KEDRENNU-171339 format. One record per residue (C-alpha): residue number from 0; residue in one letter; x, y, z. Coordinates in steps of 0.001 Angstrom, whole numbers. Example, Ala and Ser with C-alpha at 12.3 -4.5 7.8 and 13.67 -1.06 7.14 Angstrom:
KEDRENNU-171339
 bavo loke    east   north      up
    0    a   12300   -4500    7800
    1    s   13670   -1060    7140
//
This chain:
KEDRENNU-171339
 bavo loke    east   north      up
    0    x   72835   50132   84708
    1    x   69608   48776   83254
    2    x   67799   52072   83865
    3    x   70437   54086   82009
    4    x   70363   51607   79126
    5    x   66552   51777   78973
    6    x   66668   55585   78962
    7    x   69316   55470   76225
    8    x   67230   53202   73994
    9    x   64112   55328   74529
   10    x   66077   58469   73773
   11    x   67358   56817   70575
   12    x   63780   56148   69456
   13    x   63043   59861   69790
   14    x   66264   61381   68449
   15    x   67727   58808   66037
   16    x   65247   59448   63164
   17    x   66046   63185   63178
   18    x   69788   62496   63387
   19    x   69594   59989   60522
   20    x   67596   62443   58413
   21    x   70119   65222   59145
   22    x   73026   62934   58203
   23    x   71373   62029   54906
   24    x   70633   65683   54179
   25    x   74296   66559   54756
   26    x   75287   63662   52533
   27    x   72977   64875   49772
   28    x   74338   68421   50105
   29    x   77889   67159   49812
   30    x   77004   65102   46756
   31    x   75362   68066   45071
   32    x   78318   70292   45867
   33    x   80655   67673   44436
   34    x   84231   66896   45426
   35    x   86557   69826   45903
   36    x   88481   70260   42671
   37    x   91265   72535   43918
   38    x   92289   71791   47490
   39    x   95226   74198   47296
   40    x   95459   77888   46564
   41    x   97762   78865   43707
   42    x  101372   79459   44556
   43    x  101584   77233   47634
   44    x  105159   76173   48335
   45    x  106254   72561   48442
   46    x  106734   72787   52212
   47    x  103151   74018   52609
   48    x  101930   71258   50301
   49    x  103712   68634   52429
   50    x  102271   70123   55609
   51    x   98740   70119   54174
   52    x   99262   66585   52864
   53    x  100220   65250   56287
   54    x   97199   66970   57827
   55    x   94840   65429   55265
   56    x   96425   62007   55746
   57    x   95754   62291   59482
   58    x   92133   63161   58675
   59    x   91993   60191   56337
   60    x   93280   57808   59016
   61    x   90715   59152   61502
   62    x   87872   58698   59003
   63    x   89031   55172   58183
   64    x   89004   54285   61901
   65    x   85565   55872   62288
   66    x   84210   53970   59284
   67    x   85628   50702   60619
   68    x   83909   51375   63944
   69    x   80554   51918   62222
   70    x   80996   48691   60251
   71    x   81845   46829   63453
   72    x   78756   48223   65214
   73    x   76515   47274   62288
   74    x   77920   43769   62285
   75    x   77338   43459   66034
   76    x   73774   44794   65698
   77    x   73026   42233   62996
   78    x   73832   39459   65471
   79    x   71947   40977   68427
   80    x   68301   39969   67692
   81    x   68969   36251   67987
   82    x   70965   36760   71193
   83    x   68275   39054   72638
   84    x   65454   36611   71923
   85    x   67443   33762   73468
   86    x   68128   35799   76606
   87    x   64487   36941   76777
   88    x   63348   33321   76770
   89    x   65750   32473   79593
   90    x   64845   35601   81569
   91    x   61090   34978   81276
   92    x   61616   31431   82563
   93    x   63691   32695   85493
   94    x   61095   35381   86203
   95    x   58346   32746   86450
   96    x   60479   30689   88846
   97    x   61175   33710   91091
   98    x   57492   34672   91151
   99    x   56543   31092   92091
  100    x   59105   31052   94889
  101    x   57753   34335   96283
  102    x   54279   32797   96490
  103    x   55450   29958   98723
  104    x   55152   30767  102441
  105    x   58356   30371  104478
  106    x   58799   27302  106710
  107    x   57398   27635  110224
  108    x   60713   26658  111868
  109    x   62740   29417  110105
  110    x   63443   32631  111953
  111    x   61236   35538  110794
  112    x   64285   37776  110253
  113    x   65934   35199  107938
  114    x   62676   34662  106026
  115    x   62270   38429  105588
  116    x   65866   38805  104324
  117    x   65444   35979  101823
  118    x   62189   37484  100595
  119    x   63859   40876  100069
  120    x   66695   39202   98182
  121    x   64258   37344   95911
  122    x   62285   40530   95299
  123    x   65502   42360   94409
  124    x   66545   39646   91959
  125    x   63069   39642   90463
  126    x   63141   43420   90067
  127    x   66547   43247   88372
  128    x   65277   40535   86054
  129    x   62249   42650   85139
  130    x   64545   45591   84443
  131    x   66738   43411   82221
  132    x   63667   42130   80323
  133    x   62448   45695   79856
  134    x   65892   46759   78658
  135    x   66050   43903   76149
  136    x   62562   44765   74903
  137    x   63574   48400   74449
  138    x   66804   47362   72702
  139    x   64901   45111   70316
  140    x   62246   47753   69719
  141    x   64765   50523   69018
  142    x   67173   48450   66968
  143    x   65776   49207   63471
  144    x   65909   52929   64230
  145    x   69439   52722   65645
  146    x   70618   50631   62702
  147    x   69155   53177   60311
  148    x   71101   55925   62100
  149    x   74321   53870   61979
  150    x   73880   53309   58244
  151    x   73279   57012   57633
  152    x   76379   57918   59668
  153    x   78381   55237   57902
  154    x   77326   56508   54466
  155    x   78202   60094   55399
  156    x   81566   59018   56808
  157    x   82298   56949   53713
  158    x   81508   59914   51465
  159    x   83753   62169   53564
  160    x   86434   59492   53405
  161    x   86300   59404   49609
  162    x   86430   63204   49488
  163    x   89487   63372   51729
  164    x   91081   60511   49802
  165    x   90606   62471   46579
  166    x   92205   65537   48181
  167    x   95139   63414   49398
  168    x   95655   61992   45918
  169    x   95659   65474   44382
  170    x   98050   66764   47026
  171    x  100369   63822   46408
  172    x  100287   64484   42674
  173    x  101082   68167   43214
  174    x  103863   67390   45692
  175    x  105389   64711   43486
  176    x  105219   66925   40419
  177    x  106843   69796   42306
  178    x  109615   67536   43595
  179    x  110280   66166   40117
  180    x  110407   69654   38608
  181    x  112740   70917   41343
  182    x  114924   67810   41059
  183    x  115113   68050   37277
  184    x  116022   71729   37466
  185    x  118664   71058   40120
  186    x  120054   68183   38059
  187    x  120276   70337   34919
  188    x  122014   73175   36788
  189    x  124464   70761   38439
  190    x  125275   69103   35110
  191    x  125806   72505   33476
  192    x  128144   73491   36309
  193    x  130020   70212   35868
  194    x  130512   70904   32168
  195    x  131806   74395   32942
  196    x  134238   72959   35493
  197    x  135984   70774   32911
  198    x  139657   71729   32699
  199    x  139543   73912   35819
  200    x  141139   73361   39191
  201    x  140752   69695   40320
  202    x  138938   70755   43508
  203    x  136395   72793   41524
  204    x  135850   69921   39109
  205    x  135513   67385   41944
  206    x  132915   69472   43814
  207    x  130982   70128   40605
  208    x  131027   66403   39866
  209    x  129742   65587   43352
  210    x  126942   68110   42902
  211    x  126002   66531   39574
  212    x  125933   63059   41154
  213    x  123683   64305   43968
  214    x  121422   66001   41419
  215    x  121057   62759   39464
  216    x  120306   60842   42681
  217    x  117615   63347   43691
  218    x  116032   63170   40238
  219    x  115925   59384   40425
  220    x  114482   59456   43962
  221    x  111789   61924   42886
  222    x  110787   59635   40015
  223    x  110593   56614   42359
  224    x  108596   58613   44887
  225    x  106007   59451   42246
  226    x  105187   55749   41830
  227    x  105261   54877   45530
  228    x  101777   56215   46277
  229    x  100191   54014   43597
  230    x  101863   50917   45061
  231    x  100658   51776   48569
  232    x   97105   52376   47360
  233    x   97108   49127   45387
  234    x   98255   47133   48429
  235    x   95665   48824   50680
  236    x   92828   48134   48245
  237    x   93875   44498   47828
  238    x   94036   44066   51613
  239    x   90562   45560   51947
  240    x   89232   43263   49216
  241    x   90620   40153   50937
  242    x   89346   41272   54358
  243    x   85885   41821   52858
  244    x   85989   38415   51188
  245    x   86972   36800   54501
  246    x   84121   38482   56375
  247    x   81651   37499   53645
  248    x   82814   33875   53715
  249    x   82482   33765   57505
  250    x   78946   35129   57356
  251    x   77890   32665   54661
  252    x   79276   29705   56578
  253    x   77683   30889   59837
  254    x   74284   31293   58157
  255    x   74097   28372   55725
  256    x   77068   26145   56518
  257    x   79706   24978   54055
  258    x   78067   23518   50951
  259    x   79799   21988   47960
  260    x   78959   25025   45815
  261    x   80313   27475   48391
  262    x   83341   25235   48816
  263    x   84117   25489   45091
  264    x   83822   29271   45257
  265    x   86203   29378   48213
  266    x   88646   27094   46400
  267    x   88721   29570   43528
  268    x   89294   32363   46041
  269    x   92199   30422   47475
  270    x   93778   29920   44057
  271    x   93578   33665   43442
  272    x   95220   34593   46761
  273    x   98667   36179   46370
  274    x  101665   34159   47475
  275    x  102656   35229   51024
  276    x  106305   34564   50183
  277    x  106168   37450   47703
  278    x  105087   39860   50441
  279    x  107713   38495   52833
  280    x  110359   39178   50209
  281    x  108952   42643   49506
  282    x  108920   43375   53234
  283    x  112578   42380   53532
  284    x  113429   44514   50502
  285    x  111539   47457   51988
  286    x  113346   47104   55307
  287    x  116661   47100   53466
  288    x  115628   50110   51393
  289    x  114443   52005   54476
  290    x  117804   51358   56145
  291    x  119682   52592   53050
  292    x  117620   55761   52664
  293    x  117806   56498   56410
  294    x  121598   56255   56261
  295    x  121734   58506   53196
  296    x  119476   61049   54923
  297    x  121689   61032   58031
  298    x  124739   61641   55859
  299    x  123021   64568   54149
  300    x  121969   66044   57501
  301    x  125535   65710   58758
  302    x  126819   67451   55643
  303    x  124158   70164   56037
  304    x  125534   70919   59512
  305    x  128968   71301   57942
  306    x  127500   73645   55319
  307    x  126042   76034   57892
  308    x  129309   77998   57650
  309    x  130323   78035   53941
  310    x  133703   79591   54736
  311    x  134620   76753   57107
  312    x  133394   74247   54523
  313    x  135643   75812   51849
  314    x  138520   75941   54316
  315    x  138050   72250   55002
  316    x  138229   71588   51273
  317    x  141367   73705   51019
  318    x  143019   71720   53784
  319    x  142926   68658   51539
  320    x  145187   70327   48936
  321    x  148853   69318   48694
  322    x  151213   71598   50669
  323    x  152197   74714   48749
  324    x  149412   74587   46192
  325    x  147638   77915   45830
  326    x  144085   78743   44776
  327    x  143348   82023   42978
  328    x  140659   84446   44143
  329    x  138589   83707   41051
  330    x  138762   79991   41813
  331    x  137738   80703   45422
  332    x  134651   82515   44120
  333    x  133785   79538   41935
  334    x  134201   77227   44923
  335    x  131913   79471   46975
  336    x  129281   79359   44238
  337    x  129501   75557   44066
  338    x  129222   75324   47871
  339    x  126075   77441   47736
  340    x  124654   75119   45068
  341    x  125666   72182   47237
  342    x  123738   73637   50175
  343    x  120590   73994   48086
  344    x  120956   70439   46755
  345    x  121444   69030   50265
  346    x  118377   70894   51552
  347    x  116345   69558   48683
  348    x  117733   66067   49220
  349    x  116804   66057   52920
  350    x  113241   66940   51957
  351    x  113029   64292   49250
  352    x  114570   61620   51468
  353    x  112131   62490   54265
  354    x  109153   62189   51907
  355    x  110620   58977   50494
  356    x  110960   57460   53977
  357    x  107372   58383   54832
  358    x  106184   56785   51597
  359    x  108243   53660   52319
  360    x  106762   53448   55812
  361    x  103210   53756   54472
  362    x  103915   51157   51797
  363    x  105432   48820   54379
  364    x  102355   49194   56604
  365    x  100002   48521   53678
  366    x  101935   45427   52592
  367    x  102068   44059   56147
  368    x   98319   44548   56393
  369    x   97920   42750   53077
  370    x  100176   39902   54228
  371    x   98181   39563   57454
  372    x   94913   39490   55470
  373    x   96242   36810   53101
  374    x   97565   34617   55922
  375    x   94350   34989   57951
  376    x   92171   34122   54963
  377    x   94426   31211   54015
  378    x   94267   29819   57574
  379    x   90475   30207   57541
  380    x   90249   28303   54251
  381    x   92596   25607   55581
  382    x   90195   25034   58460
  383    x   86965   24934   56445
  384    x   87970   23389   53125
  385    x   89545   20202   54480
  386    x   86575   17970   53605
  387    x   85325   19776   50502
  388    x   86119   18257   47118
  389    x   88746   20314   45350
  390    x   87043   19992   41956
  391    x   83607   18998   40662
  392    x   82912   15472   39464
  393    x   83763   14744   35828
  394    x   80723   15206   33640
  395    x   79391   16943   30574
  396    x   80594   20333   31809
  397    x   84111   18954   32111
  398    x   84021   17846   28461
  399    x   82712   21225   27375
  400    x   85569   22942   29180
  401    x   88260   20920   27367
  402    x   88602   23226   24294
  403    x   89042   26302   26470
  404    x   91535   24479   28690
  405    x   93527   23356   25638
  406    x   93645   26947   24368
  407    x   94758   28070   27817
  408    x   97470   25422   27888
  409    x   98750   26502   24456
  410    x   98645   30197   25309
  411    x  101870   31910   24114
  412    x  101671   34423   26968
  413    x  101652   31622   29545
  414    x  104648   29847   28032
  415    x  106512   33141   27654
  416    x  106137   33627   31384
  417    x  107340   30047   31965
  418    x  110460   30695   29873
  419    x  111220   34043   31498
  420    x  110745   32533   34961
  421    x  113173   29704   34158
  422    x  115771   32218   32959
  423    x  115337   34368   36079
  424    x  115583   31405   38413
  425    x  118630   30050   36590
  426    x  120527   33215   37559
  427    x  119475   33023   41225
  428    x  119372   29324   42093
  429    x  122074   26690   41480
  430    x  119528   23855   41118
  431    x  118730   24330   37381
  432    x  122414   24519   36463
  433    x  123210   21417   38528
  434    x  120319   19508   36939
  435    x  121428   20491   33423
  436    x  125008   19471   34249
  437    x  123907   16061   35572
  438    x  121647   15612   32534
  439    x  124471   16354   30069
  440    x  127036   14215   31893
  441    x  124725   11189   32202
  442    x  123561   11570   28616
  443    x  127175   11764   27458
  444    x  128041    8638   29500
  445    x  124928    6760   28387
  446    x  126762    4244   26178
  447    x  129374    3608   28872
  448    x  126612    3039   31432
  449    x  124861     564   29128
  450    x  128120   -1321   28657
  451    x  128650   -1322   32426
  452    x  125094   -2614   32931
  453    x  125748   -5432   30497
  454    x  129049   -6198   32230
  455    x  127302   -6734   35568
  456    x  125628   -9853   34169
  457    x  128702  -11591   32716
  458    x  129398  -13544   35910
  459    x  125776  -14347   36733
  460    x  125379  -18129   36996
  461    x  129093  -18741   37497
  462    x  129406  -20252   40949
  463    x  132914  -18987   41647
  464    x  132376  -15444   40310
  465    x  128688  -14628   40793
  466    x  128301  -11897   43439
  467    x  125231  -10187   44941
  468    x  126892   -6811   44612
  469    x  126781   -7227   40813
  470    x  122982   -7090   40983
  471    x  123132   -4094   43325
  472    x  125509   -2348   40937
  473    x  123129   -3153   38076
  474    x  120228   -1414   39864
  475    x  122450    1600   40576
  476    x  123297    1855   36862
  477    x  119572    1550   36047
  478    x  118940    4547   38304
  479    x  121647    6560   36524
  480    x  120249    5640   33096
  481    x  116683    6538   34058
  482    x  117563    9705   35991
  483    x  118512   12468   33469
  484    x  115160   13528   31969
  485    x  113077   13091   35159
  486    x  115684   14973   37208
  487    x  115670   17873   34745
  488    x  111849   17920   34745
  489    x  111720   17901   38539
  490    x  114331   20678   38878
  491    x  112513   22923   36405
  492    x  109162   22188   38029
  493    x  110559   22869   41497
  494    x  111897   26259   40432
  495    x  108682   27215   38618
  496    x  106538   26175   41557
  497    x  108708   28067   44021
  498    x  108968   31304   42023
  499    x  107076   33826   44132
  500    x  106741   36326   41267
  501    x  105485   33789   38704
  502    x  101983   33682   37263
  503    x   99405   31080   38271
  504    x   99881   29330   34909
  505    x  103620   28984   35523
  506    x  103083   27579   39015
  507    x  100574   25042   37684
  508    x  103099   23907   35057
  509    x  105720   23607   37798
  510    x  103368   21566   39974
  511    x  102575   19271   37037
  512    x  106272   18720   36287
  513    x  107126   17886   39907
  514    x  104203   15457   40018
  515    x  105007   13750   36716
  516    x  108797   13547   37176
  517    x  108827   10736   39829
  518    x  106311    8690   37817
  519    x  108342    9222   34653
  520    x  111477    8097   36508
  521    x  109786    4906   37703
  522    x  108554    4093   34196
  523    x  111992    4759   32729
  524    x  113638    2523   35319
  525    x  111061    -227   34744
  526    x  111542     -21   30979
  527    x  115313    -484   31402
  528    x  114937   -3327   33928
  529    x  112550   -5380   31763
  530    x  114355   -4776   28479
  531    x  115487   -8077   26914
  532    x  119012   -8916   28033
  533    x  118822   -6468   30948
  534    x  118456   -6913   34725
  535    x  115210   -8910   34751
  536    x  116434  -11386   32135
  537    x  120073  -11754   33203
  538    x  119988  -11339   36993
  539    x  116547  -12841   37707
  540    x  116251  -15336   34874
  541    x  113117  -13926   33223
  542    x  112527  -15247   29701
  543    x  113332  -12739   26956
  544    x  110276  -13855   24981
  545    x  108035  -12641   27788
  546    x  109897   -9343   28188
  547    x  109848   -8137   24599
  548    x  106224   -6901   24606
  549    x  106786   -4672   27645
  550    x  110202   -3266   26833
  551    x  108562    -145   25433
//
């Protein structure tokens, strides 16, 4: 109700300054204390580290949500004064109308009870309007104090967020290092056991070999897991940067409108946006990887259930031996030792696979958030940049920029990326190979095509032999003669432009090639048509003297 809101705003005026001061004092204390340098006691096991890590990640998510809420409230408060003043103007006008209506005596022919009821209703509406005006006044009066409190709480939350983020990073480093050390040790022990099993019973050698393979897989997974956190953090930071840029652009346009200068800035932002197709591909790859790791983890868990009883596990291995083949007691002991090592490897693998799946899930979430931010920003720019010039008018600044642009065009790094992109695409797409094949075939048949073009004009002018299809065939041959180089240019440009992992320089080169290729084809075809003795002269009767100057 209005009364509760008024009481809340008045209470904020009294309490908010003290709360803001207390929040800033806590923030200053935390800054003086500094970030916690050792979040873990010495000797904590990997399981305890993982448990603490998940707890701190939950704290981090809660702080991120709290910080986002503060930012949302501050943004809403920044827009409130204009809305309050507009509503105050309307409410004051309505209040004057209600007061005027109350001063008018009721008509003589209206029943006194009806007149009294209408008067009470108008007085009630007027009282509500006065309460709303008072509430808006109190809200406007208390807003600077409330905003100051929100900023203090936001700053404290942001500091706590950075502290927890630092703890999470350290915990991840400790956990990853511990996993790598354990995996490397397990791999070395499994490889040593495999070497010792050489020349022994085939079952002993096979189990030792399987243990060594699992040890190598765990070592590789631990190495990959160590780099997963950096990828997730990079994607989260990029998503936050784009979301901030989108909010800033919206605010600028709402305040000042879309000017040519702001439009140029937004165009540069758009050029720097990542390609959404790259994230779509990464998302598909992550989904495939998550499915593979989930299956591998299920297989390990199934094997771990089989390993609960080592004797049954060994008996199951023995059942696979050919009938009549015996295993000595010493060999049985070696099998039991290898089964015990297998159990430890499987336990370690289940832990690593679980951590790997969690890291994949977090990375997938961060990349989906980044993809959503890119698509939202791109759609926003599509809406607002439609009528803004894509580049400034040519002038003195354009001339001054030419040397730098030439150096950029001749950059070895840029052309190295172009070459590597072409080679990568050639192994994945059939288009470059098809274009090269067509180019070589048409170039090889060039003389035959020229002879065929000349042959199409031998019957021109002969009433009994001249046919319209000869001219049509001549134009078809012109297309084949003009096609090789433009087709190759277009195919290369298409692949460069469509490479989602290519640099901006490579994509610009691809765009230029796809733009130039059709024009180059038309010029090539025109050059062949107007060459002396060609289609224009023979089939259309143009004078060779007039064609010579434009044949090249």
